[in-house]
N, C-alpha and C positions, 0 to 999 in steps of 0.2 A: 883885335877883336873880329871875329867872323860875323859878317852882316848878311850873307846870302850864299847861294850856290850859283856860280857863273855858268858852268856847263859840266856835262859828263860825257865820257867817250866809251864806245863799245865796238868790238869787232863785229863785222857782218859778213855773211857768206852769200846770200841771195840778193846781190846788189840791186839789180833792176826792180825786183819785186819789193824790196824794202823801200826804195826811193818812191815808187808809185804808191805804196801803202801810206807812207807818211805825207806825201803830197795830197792824197785823198783825204787825210785827216785835217787838211788845211795848213800844213806846215810849209814854210818856204825853204827850198833846198838850194844850197850853194856849193858848187864843186870847188875843191881846194887842192893844192899841191898836185896838179896834173892828174886829178882823178883818184888819188890815193886816199883821200879823205873827203867826206861830204859833211857840211854843216847843215843841221836841220834846225830851223828857227821856229819857235812858237811863243807868242807873247814876248817877254823879256828873257827868254830862256833858250838854251841851245843844247843839242846833242851832237857829238861828233861821231860819225860812222867811219870806222877804219876798214877799208876793203881788204880782201885776202892778201894782196901783194904787200900791204903794209904790215898787218898783224902777223903774217907768217915770216917776215924778214927778221932773222936772228939779230941783226944789227939795230933794230928798232927797240931801244931800251925804255923810251918814255911811254909806257903802257902797262896795264895790269899784266903781270907775267903769266898768270894762269887763266886769264879771261879768254873765253871762246865764244863764238856766235851762240846766241840763245841764253847767255848768262845774265842778261839784263833783267831788272825788275823795277819798272818805273810806274810812278803814280802821277797822272796828269789831272789838273783841275779842269773840269768841263763847265763852261759858262753857258749852259743851255739846258733844255729839258732832257729828262731821261728818255723820253720818246724820240727826240731828235738824235740823241746819241745812239740809241738802238737802231734807228733807221740808217744812220751813217755806217755803223759797224756792219750791219747786214749788207749794205751796198758794197762794202769792201770785202765781203766774204769772210769776215771775222766772226767766229762763233763765241758766244758768251759762255764762259766756263763757270762763273759764279756771279750771283747778284740779280737784282740790287740787294745789297746788304749794308747795314749801318757800320761805319768805320770811324775811328778817330784819326784825323788828319794832322798835318803839320802846321796849319794856320792857327794863329793865336794860341800856340802851344797846346793843341789838343782839341780843336773844334771838331764837331761831329759832321759827318756827311754821309751820303749814300754812294756806294761804290759798285761798279761793274767791272769784272775781270775778263780779259781776252788775251790773245797772243798775236804778235806780228808775224810776218812770213819767216823770220829766223827763229821763232818760238820764244822770244823774250816775253816775259809776263808784263802785261799792261793793265794798270788799274786806272779807271776814270772815276774821279770823285766829284760829286755834285754837292756843293755846300749850300745849305738852305736851312731855314728854321724847321727843325724836326719836332713833330708833335710829341708831347710827353706821354 
């Protein structure tokens, strides 16, 4: 029985910019495998970033075969106010593409939240969902 998602992995291209961006979001970054992979921790979750030397290596079979930088689409739970999120994203130079808009999230099999969409330096789509009691 599946009980959760442990981590996801994506190839990245703008290594320094991506690490700085996610560190700016409050993530903890750990270099792995001599800098071929970076683990990005937030809460009890993790993203693995595969640097170009890893995802371009034809011998690297344990990855999405067609994944390229910018192919990620992630939804992060934001445990703060929408105002604080907007200020943080503005400070990181991330433009809001859409939102806030009401969305159905994955908590409690379909809880409602308010989402804001932006992109990271490699152009992965990032959704930040704020769960709270929505007025009817």
